[in-house]
C-alpha positions as CSV (number, residue, x, y, z in Angstrom):
1,X,-52.9,30.7,5.1
2,X,-54.6,28.1,3.6
3,X,-52.7,25.0,1.8
4,X,-54.4,22.2,-0.6
5,X,-52.9,19.4,-2.3
6,X,-53.6,19.3,-5.6
7,X,-51.8,16.4,-6.4
8,X,-49.6,13.1,-4.7
9,X,-48.3,10.6,-7.4
10,X,-45.7,8.9,-5.9
11,X,-43.0,10.9,-4.5
12,X,-44.4,14.4,-6.8
13,X,-46.5,16.0,-4.2
14,X,-48.4,19.4,-6.1
15,X,-49.8,21.7,-2.9
16,X,-51.5,25.6,-3.4
17,X,-51.1,28.0,-1.0
18,X,-53.1,31.2,-0.5
19,X,-51.9,33.8,1.9
20,X,-54.9,36.7,2.5
21,X,-54.7,40.0,1.2
22,X,-54.7,41.3,4.7
23,X,-51.8,39.6,5.6
24,X,-49.7,40.3,2.6
25,X,-50.7,44.2,3.2
26,X,-49.6,43.8,6.7
27,X,-46.2,42.4,6.3
28,X,-45.7,45.2,3.5
29,X,-46.7,48.0,5.7
30,X,-44.3,46.8,8.7
31,X,-41.6,47.0,6.3
32,X,-42.2,49.9,5.1
33,X,-42.4,51.3,9.1
34,X,-39.3,49.8,9.8
35,X,-37.7,51.5,6.5
36,X,-39.4,54.4,7.7
37,X,-37.2,54.3,11.0
38,X,-34.0,53.7,9.3
39,X,-33.7,55.6,5.8
40,X,-32.8,59.5,5.2
41,X,-35.1,61.4,2.6
42,X,-33.6,65.0,1.7
43,X,-35.4,67.7,3.9
44,X,-36.1,65.6,6.4
45,X,-34.2,63.8,9.5
46,X,-33.5,60.1,9.6
47,X,-36.7,58.8,10.4
48,X,-38.6,61.6,10.4
49,X,-40.1,61.5,6.7
50,X,-44.1,61.0,6.3
51,X,-44.9,57.1,5.9
52,X,-46.2,58.4,3.0
53,X,-42.9,59.3,1.3
54,X,-41.5,56.4,2.2
55,X,-44.6,54.1,1.0
56,X,-44.5,56.1,-2.6
57,X,-40.5,55.2,-2.8
58,X,-39.9,51.9,-1.1
59,X,-43.2,50.3,-2.1
60,X,-41.7,47.9,-4.5
61,X,-39.4,47.2,-2.6
62,X,-41.3,46.1,0.7
63,X,-43.5,44.2,-1.4
64,X,-40.8,42.2,-3.0
65,X,-39.2,41.5,0.0
66,X,-42.7,40.6,1.8
67,X,-43.5,38.2,-1.1
68,X,-40.2,36.8,-1.2
69,X,-41.2,36.1,3.0
70,X,-44.3,34.8,2.3
71,X,-43.5,32.3,-0.5
72,X,-40.6,31.0,2.0
73,X,-43.1,31.0,5.1
74,X,-45.2,29.1,2.9
75,X,-43.3,26.6,1.8
76,X,-41.8,25.7,4.9
77,X,-45.3,25.3,6.5
78,X,-45.9,22.7,3.9
79,X,-43.2,20.6,4.3
80,X,-43.7,21.0,8.3
81,X,-47.5,20.4,8.0
82,X,-46.9,17.3,5.8
83,X,-43.7,15.9,7.2
84,X,-42.3,16.5,3.8
85,X,-38.7,15.4,3.0
86,X,-37.4,17.5,0.1
87,X,-35.2,15.8,-2.8
88,X,-34.1,18.8,-4.1
89,X,-35.4,22.5,-4.3
90,X,-39.6,22.8,-4.4
91,X,-40.3,24.7,-7.7
92,X,-42.7,27.8,-7.2
93,X,-45.4,28.8,-9.5
94,X,-47.0,32.6,-8.4
95,X,-50.4,32.6,-9.5
96,X,-51.5,36.0,-8.2
97,X,-50.2,38.9,-6.1
98,X,-50.6,42.5,-5.5
99,X,-51.7,45.3,-2.8
100,X,-55.4,44.6,-3.0
101,X,-54.8,40.4,-4.1
102,X,-54.5,37.5,-2.4
103,X,-50.8,35.4,-2.6
104,X,-51.3,32.7,-4.4
105,X,-48.6,30.2,-5.4
106,X,-48.2,26.4,-6.6
107,X,-45.9,24.5,-5.2
108,X,-44.1,21.6,-6.9
109,X,-42.5,19.2,-4.5
110,X,-40.3,15.6,-5.2
111,X,-39.8,14.1,-1.9
112,X,-37.6,11.9,-0.7
113,X,-39.0,8.1,-0.2
114,X,-40.1,6.5,3.2
115,X,-37.4,3.5,3.9
116,X,-37.9,0.6,6.3
117,X,-35.0,-0.8,7.2
118,X,-35.0,-4.9,7.1
119,X,-33.1,-7.5,9.4
120,X,-29.5,-7.1,8.4
121,X,-28.5,-10.2,10.0
122,X,-30.5,-12.3,7.5
123,X,-28.2,-11.4,5.0
124,X,-25.3,-13.7,4.1
125,X,-21.9,-12.5,2.6
126,X,-18.9,-14.4,2.3
127,X,-15.6,-12.7,2.8
128,X,-12.7,-13.4,0.8
129,X,-9.1,-13.7,2.0
130,X,-5.8,-14.9,0.7
131,X,-2.8,-15.6,2.1
132,X,0.9,-14.1,0.7
133,X,2.9,-16.2,-1.6
134,X,6.6,-16.6,-0.4
135,X,7.1,-16.0,-4.7
136,X,5.2,-12.4,-4.3
137,X,7.8,-11.3,-1.5
138,X,10.1,-12.6,-3.5
139,X,9.3,-10.5,-6.2
140,X,8.8,-7.8,-4.8
141,X,12.4,-7.7,-3.0
142,X,13.9,-8.4,-6.6
143,X,11.4,-5.2,-8.1
144,X,13.3,-3.1,-5.1
145,X,16.5,-4.6,-6.0
146,X,16.1,-4.0,-10.1
147,X,15.1,-0.4,-9.2
148,X,18.6,0.2,-7.6
149,X,20.3,-1.8,-10.4
150,X,23.6,0.4,-12.3
151,X,24.7,0.6,-15.6
152,X,28.0,0.4,-16.7
153,X,29.0,1.7,-20.3
154,X,30.2,-0.9,-22.7
155,X,32.1,0.6,-25.7
156,X,31.1,-0.7,-28.9
157,X,28.5,-3.0,-28.1
158,X,25.2,-4.1,-30.0
159,X,21.9,-2.9,-27.7
160,X,20.1,-5.9,-26.4
161,X,16.7,-6.5,-24.2
162,X,17.6,-5.1,-20.5
163,X,20.1,-3.0,-21.8
164,X,20.0,0.9,-21.0
165,X,20.4,3.3,-24.1
166,X,20.9,7.3,-24.1
167,X,19.1,8.6,-26.3
168,X,18.7,11.8,-27.9
169,X,15.3,12.1,-30.5
170,X,12.5,14.0,-32.4
171,X,9.4,12.7,-33.1
172,X,7.8,13.8,-36.2
173,X,4.4,12.9,-37.9
174,X,4.1,13.3,-42.0
175,X,7.2,15.6,-41.5
176,X,6.3,17.6,-38.7
177,X,7.3,17.4,-35.4
178,X,4.7,17.5,-32.7
179,X,4.6,18.6,-29.0
180,X,6.3,16.5,-26.2
181,X,8.3,14.2,-29.2
182,X,11.6,15.0,-28.5
183,X,14.1,14.7,-25.9
184,X,17.9,14.9,-25.0
185,X,20.2,12.2,-22.8
186,X,17.2,9.6,-22.5
187,X,17.8,6.6,-20.6
188,X,15.5,3.9,-21.8
189,X,15.7,0.6,-20.9
190,X,15.2,-1.4,-24.0
191,X,12.4,-4.6,-23.5
192,X,10.8,-2.1,-20.5
193,X,7.6,-1.7,-22.5
194,X,7.7,2.4,-21.4
195,X,7.5,3.7,-24.9
196,X,5.1,3.2,-27.7
197,X,4.7,-0.4,-28.7
198,X,7.4,-1.7,-30.9
199,X,10.2,1.4,-30.4
200,X,12.3,-0.2,-28.2
201,X,12.9,-3.2,-30.3
202,X,13.9,-1.5,-33.5
203,X,16.6,-0.3,-31.3
204,X,18.0,-3.1,-30.6
205,X,21.4,-4.2,-32.2
206,X,22.2,0.0,-32.2
207,X,25.7,0.9,-31.2
208,X,27.1,4.0,-29.4
209,X,27.0,7.0,-32.4
210,X,24.6,5.1,-34.6
211,X,21.7,6.8,-35.7
212,X,18.4,5.3,-36.2
213,X,14.7,6.1,-37.7
214,X,12.2,4.9,-35.3
215,X,8.9,3.9,-37.2
216,X,5.9,3.1,-35.2
217,X,2.0,3.9,-35.0
218,X,0.1,5.4,-31.9
219,X,-2.1,3.5,-30.4
220,X,-5.5,4.3,-31.2
221,X,-6.7,4.8,-27.5
222,X,-3.6,7.2,-27.2
223,X,-4.0,9.9,-24.4
224,X,-3.0,12.8,-27.3
225,X,-6.4,12.8,-29.4
226,X,-4.4,14.3,-32.3
227,X,-1.6,11.6,-32.5
228,X,-3.7,8.5,-31.8
229,X,-4.0,6.3,-34.4
230,X,-1.0,8.1,-36.8
231,X,1.6,7.0,-38.2
232,X,5.1,8.7,-36.7
233,X,8.8,8.8,-37.5
234,X,11.5,9.2,-34.1
235,X,14.7,10.5,-35.3
236,X,16.9,8.9,-32.6
237,X,20.7,8.9,-31.8
238,X,22.1,6.2,-29.4
239,X,24.7,8.1,-27.5
240,X,25.7,5.4,-24.7
241,X,24.8,1.8,-24.9
242,X,25.0,0.4,-20.9
243,X,24.7,-2.8,-19.7
244,X,22.9,-3.5,-16.2
245,X,25.0,-4.5,-13.2
246,X,23.4,-7.4,-10.9
247,X,22.6,-6.2,-7.3
248,X,23.0,-8.5,-4.8
249,X,20.0,-9.7,-2.7
250,X,21.1,-9.8,0.6
251,X,21.1,-7.7,4.0
252,X,23.4,-4.7,2.6
253,X,20.6,-4.6,0.0
254,X,18.1,-4.5,2.5
255,X,20.0,-2.0,4.9
256,X,20.3,0.3,1.8
257,X,16.1,0.5,2.1
258,X,16.1,1.2,5.7
259,X,15.3,-2.1,6.9
260,X,17.7,-3.9,9.6
261,X,18.1,-7.1,7.4
262,X,17.0,-8.8,4.7
263,X,14.6,-10.9,6.5
264,X,13.2,-8.3,8.1
265,X,12.6,-6.0,4.9
266,X,10.9,-9.3,3.5
267,X,8.2,-9.4,6.6
268,X,7.7,-5.4,6.1
269,X,6.7,-6.4,2.4
270,X,4.8,-9.0,3.6
271,X,2.8,-6.7,5.7
272,X,2.2,-4.4,2.8
273,X,1.0,-7.1,0.5
274,X,-1.3,-8.4,3.2
275,X,-2.6,-5.2,3.5
276,X,-3.4,-4.8,-0.1
277,X,-5.2,-8.4,-0.1
278,X,-7.4,-6.9,2.9
279,X,-7.9,-3.8,0.4
280,X,-9.4,-6.0,-2.2
281,X,-11.5,-8.4,0.3
282,X,-12.8,-5.0,1.8
283,X,-13.6,-3.7,-1.7
284,X,-15.2,-7.0,-2.6
285,X,-17.1,-7.4,0.5
286,X,-18.4,-4.0,0.1
287,X,-19.4,-4.7,-3.5
288,X,-21.3,-7.9,-2.8
289,X,-23.2,-6.3,0.2
290,X,-24.5,-3.3,-2.0
291,X,-25.6,-5.8,-4.3
292,X,-27.6,-7.8,-1.9
293,X,-28.7,-4.4,-0.6
294,X,-29.9,-3.6,-3.9
295,X,-31.8,-7.0,-4.5
296,X,-33.1,-6.3,-1.1
297,X,-34.6,-3.0,-1.2
298,X,-37.2,-1.9,-3.4
299,X,-38.5,1.6,-3.1
300,X,-39.1,4.7,-5.8
301,X,-36.4,7.2,-6.2
302,X,-36.6,10.8,-6.9
303,X,-36.5,11.3,-10.8
304,X,-34.3,14.5,-9.9
305,X,-31.3,13.1,-8.1
306,X,-31.5,10.2,-10.6
307,X,-31.5,13.1,-13.5
308,X,-28.2,14.4,-12.0
309,X,-26.6,11.7,-11.3
310,X,-27.1,10.6,-15.1
311,X,-25.8,13.5,-16.3
312,X,-22.9,13.5,-14.2
313,X,-22.0,10.1,-15.5
314,X,-23.0,11.1,-19.2
315,X,-20.4,14.1,-18.9
316,X,-17.8,11.7,-17.7
317,X,-18.8,9.8,-20.8
318,X,-18.3,12.2,-23.1
319,X,-15.0,13.2,-21.9
320,X,-14.0,9.4,-22.2
321,X,-14.8,9.4,-25.8
322,X,-13.2,12.8,-26.5
323,X,-10.3,12.1,-25.5
324,X,-10.1,8.3,-26.9
325,X,-10.3,6.8,-23.2
326,X,-12.9,4.5,-23.5
327,X,-12.1,1.1,-22.6
328,X,-13.0,-1.7,-25.2
329,X,-16.2,-2.6,-23.5
330,X,-17.6,0.7,-23.9
331,X,-16.4,0.7,-28.0
332,X,-17.5,-2.5,-28.7
333,X,-21.4,-1.3,-27.8
334,X,-23.8,0.8,-29.0
335,X,-24.3,4.1,-27.5
336,X,-28.2,3.9,-27.0
337,X,-27.2,0.9,-25.3
338,X,-24.3,2.3,-22.9
339,X,-26.7,5.4,-21.8
340,X,-29.2,2.8,-20.8
341,X,-26.6,1.1,-19.2
342,X,-25.9,4.4,-17.5
343,X,-29.4,5.3,-16.2
344,X,-29.6,2.4,-14.7
345,X,-26.4,2.2,-13.0
346,X,-27.4,6.7,-11.7
347,X,-30.9,4.7,-10.4
348,X,-28.7,2.1,-8.9
349,X,-26.5,4.8,-6.9
350,X,-28.8,7.1,-6.2
351,X,-31.4,4.0,-4.6
352,X,-27.9,2.8,-2.5
353,X,-26.8,6.4,-1.4
354,X,-30.5,6.9,0.3
355,X,-30.5,3.4,1.7
356,X,-26.9,4.0,3.1
357,X,-28.2,7.3,4.5
358,X,-30.8,6.1,6.3
359,X,-28.8,3.6,7.7
360,X,-26.5,6.0,8.9
361,X,-29.0,8.3,10.7
362,X,-30.8,5.1,12.3
363,X,-27.8,3.7,13.6
364,X,-26.5,7.2,14.8
365,X,-23.3,7.3,12.4
366,X,-21.1,10.1,13.5
367,X,-17.7,11.3,12.2
368,X,-15.2,11.9,14.6
369,X,-12.1,14.0,14.3
370,X,-10.1,10.7,14.7
371,X,-11.8,9.6,11.6
372,X,-11.0,12.5,9.5
373,X,-7.4,12.6,11.0
374,X,-7.1,8.2,9.6
375,X,-8.2,9.2,6.3
376,X,-5.7,12.3,6.0
377,X,-3.1,9.7,7.4
378,X,-4.1,7.0,4.7
379,X,-3.9,9.6,1.7
380,X,-0.3,10.8,2.9
381,X,0.7,7.1,2.8
382,X,-0.1,6.6,-0.7
383,X,2.5,9.4,-1.6
384,X,5.6,7.7,-0.3
385,X,8.2,10.5,0.7
386,X,5.9,13.3,0.1
387,X,4.0,12.8,3.5
388,X,4.2,15.8,5.0
389,X,3.7,17.9,1.9
390,X,0.3,16.2,1.9
391,X,-0.4,16.6,5.4
392,X,0.3,20.5,5.1
393,X,-2.5,20.3,1.9
394,X,-5.1,19.4,4.3
395,X,-4.0,21.4,7.0
396,X,-4.2,24.6,4.8
397,X,-7.4,23.3,2.5
398,X,-11.0,22.9,4.8
399,X,-12.6,22.2,1.5
400,X,-10.4,19.2,1.1
401,X,-11.0,18.1,4.4
402,X,-14.8,18.5,3.9
403,X,-14.0,16.2,0.6
404,X,-13.1,13.5,2.9
405,X,-16.2,13.6,5.3
406,X,-18.7,11.7,2.4
407,X,-16.6,8.7,1.7
408,X,-15.6,8.6,5.5
409,X,-19.4,8.4,6.3
410,X,-20.6,5.8,3.7
411,X,-17.6,3.7,4.7
412,X,-18.5,3.9,8.7
413,X,-22.3,2.7,7.6
414,X,-20.6,-0.3,5.5
415,X,-18.8,-0.8,8.6
416,X,-21.9,-1.2,11.0
417,X,-23.8,-2.9,8.2
418,X,-21.2,-5.8,7.9
419,X,-20.7,-6.0,11.9
420,X,-24.4,-7.1,11.8
421,X,-24.6,-9.6,8.3
422,X,-23.7,-13.3,9.0
423,X,-20.2,-13.4,7.3
424,X,-18.7,-16.5,6.1
425,X,-15.0,-16.5,5.2
426,X,-13.1,-18.1,2.4
427,X,-9.5,-18.4,1.7
428,X,-8.9,-18.3,-2.2
429,X,-6.2,-17.6,-4.6
430,X,-4.6,-14.4,-5.0
431,X,-6.0,-14.4,-8.5
432,X,-10.0,-15.3,-7.6
433,X,-9.2,-12.3,-5.0
434,X,-8.7,-10.1,-7.2
435,X,-11.3,-11.1,-9.8
436,X,-13.9,-8.3,-10.1
437,X,-15.7,-9.1,-13.4
438,X,-18.6,-10.5,-12.1
439,X,-19.4,-7.3,-10.7
440,X,-18.3,-4.7,-13.9
441,X,-21.4,-3.4,-14.7
442,X,-22.8,-2.8,-11.1
443,X,-19.5,-0.7,-10.4
444,X,-19.4,0.9,-14.1
445,X,-17.7,4.5,-13.6
446,X,-18.2,4.6,-10.0
447,X,-19.2,2.1,-7.2
448,X,-22.2,2.0,-5.5
């Protein structure tokens, strides 16, 4: 086998591989001899047919298998001899082959860059933290109390903000009813903002038995594209007006929510809010770390990986555009400018992905069963009351478990790097903790 390098430009390599005809014929003959022992031809016992008959019938099949094997072995030898790490599957172009010819093929391959890791301890980052204000805990308690409030029917009362009206409604556009625009005995709290803007305001002052034509315009970014931006009329019948009954915030409320006392409930809520703050702090720290790594490391990235990432981002953008789900920033920009921005994001994402992978290998980061179990438990916590259902889903779905491994691996690498960098801690307000505007561009569509 003869291997010749044809081109080496950055991460793109090209090679010519030539396998002598006698080697190729030897492989074909070996495959024919193997077939001769296995196949059965009419008139002969299995393995007893003349080789000439075997060759006549199976020559093409044997040649095809031998060619596949020759290309596979040749490609692997190119990789091994030149210590190449392919970014994607090599492109093979067969130049010549046949019984009387040398096998000759060209191989183009884009390789992963060599990344030399530096000293992470030279990086300085700030970890932002915030204390839980007492008023935030009080707000959380009030929210829980409000969720448990009861309402009582008040005959003859004109509905006002804060009241709940029981309504039947039928929505139409240009006199034609639309799917999803009908409801019976629907409890609508006036002022909750749960319906289309302007809908609830038009029911203020209505009494039980009133029929009201509510005229509203669907938002331009409404999820149902066929309704977005259109004027509509909802024929509403008010069946009841209900007045909220205040719920006292005391130990009894806390006990109804599973806490020993109001103080214990506040402690629990404070812990949950603190955990949310810590998640925001972690997110902010991770983003600043990725920004620092992006700035610190310079290396070429494989175009094939960038193109695949860019395609995924554009497909996401096209879907959002199709269903009127673009944000205001995207709407304000020309598409060509957006696409350029998305290309930059794709480059950054691939670059950081390769860098983190290199860090993970260098640090021998591994995923343990307890890491996966912890991730599954965290997912279950996102669905209060349905934890067992979530756990069962992962127990029965191996693919879902596999999907958890990549983010677990990344987070463990991030933890490793954070443990090395110089970390300053700074107390900030809750507003500043949750301010991510300065990182918006770098995190667009997906972080990293």
